[in-house]
N, C-alpha and C positions, 0 to 999 in steps of 0.2 A: 779627245782623250785616247782613242784607239791609236792615233798617230803617235802621240807622246809615248805610250806604252810600247809600241812597235819600235820606235827609234831607240828607246832604252834597251830593248832586247837585242837589237842589232848593233848597238855601239860596241866597238872593239875595246877590250880592256886596255888600260894604259900600263902595259907591262914592258919591262926592259927587253930588248932583243936578245939578251943573254939568258933570259929565263924561259924554260920550256913551257908551253901551254899545255895544261892538263885538263882533261875532261872531268867535270864535276858531276858525280852521280848523287842525286839527292836521295836521302833515306826514304824508305817506303812511306813513312808518315808525312813526308813533305814532297813527294814525287808528283809529277804530272802537271806542274804549273807552267804556264806559258811565258811568264816573265819573272824577273828577280824580285819585283815588289811583292808578288804573291808568295814567293819562297820566303822572303823576309818576314812577312806577316805570319806564316806558318811557324818559322823558327822562333819568332817572338812569343807566340802562344805556347810552344814547347818549352821555351825558357822559363816562362811563368810557372808551368806545371813542374818542371825539373827543380826550380828553386823552392817551390812549396814542398816537394817531396824531400829535398835535402834538409830543409828546416824541420820538417816533421821527424825525419830520421834522427837528426841531432837532438831534438827535444826528447824523443823516445830513449835514446842512449843515455842522456843526462838523467832522465826520470828513473829508468829501470836500473841504471848503474849506480843510482843514489850518490851522484857526485856531490861532494861537499864543495861549495864555491870557493872556499879558502884553501882547499887541499891542493897538493902538488899536481895530482892527476887532472884536476879540473883546469888548473892554470896551463898545464902542458897541452891539454885538449884544445883550449882556446887559442893558444899560441900556434898550434898546428893548423887550426882553421884559418887564422889570420894569414899565415904563411901561404896556405893554399889559395886564398883570395888574391893575394899579391901575384902568385904564379899564374893564376887564371887570367887576371887582368893584363899582365905583361905578355903572356902567350897570345891572347886574343887581340891585343894591340899590335903585335907583330903581324898577325893575320890581316888585320885591318890595313896596316901599312902596305902589305904585299898587294892587296886588291884595290888600293886607293885609286880612284878615278875610273875604275872598271864597273861593269854592270853588276858584279857580285860584291861590290864594296860594302853594302849594307848586310846582305844575307850571310856572307861567310863569317864575319866576326860573331854574328848571332849563333850560327851553327857551332862555332868554336866554343862559345859559352855553354850551349846546350850539351855538347858532348863532354866537356869537362865537368859540368855540374852533375850530369847523369853518372859519369864515371866516379865522381867523388862519393855520390850516394851509394853506389854499388860497393865501392871499397870500404866505406864505413860499415855497411851492413855485413860485409864479410869479416872485417876485423872484430866487430862487436857482436858476432852471431850468437855467442853464448848468452850475452846480456839480453839481447833482443828476444831470445826464445822464452825467457822467463816471464 
């Protein structure tokens, strides 16, 4: 098992010779792992937490904003969220394609989803701060 993990860590990413190789610095919450499998597990846990936080924020905005499900504001809010989901999926799919075949092929798309989900939560909390204060 150690040999498999070590070979996974030492395997060179399958990147085009034209692409510069960048050092990836893991955020503090997922730093210090010896291999990409541990980093992916950390990002997976962070994604679960970020998704739960985003869902709770959306529920709170809808509840405190007293959104009428049939009103234009509610439909626009839902459309914006659907658009954001598509953007996140396309962006993170591009990240996945970039790292395909490399040691970070699993961890980096997860990191992408974590960062985009955490960013979306922060943006919604900022945009609806007056609603959320009540």
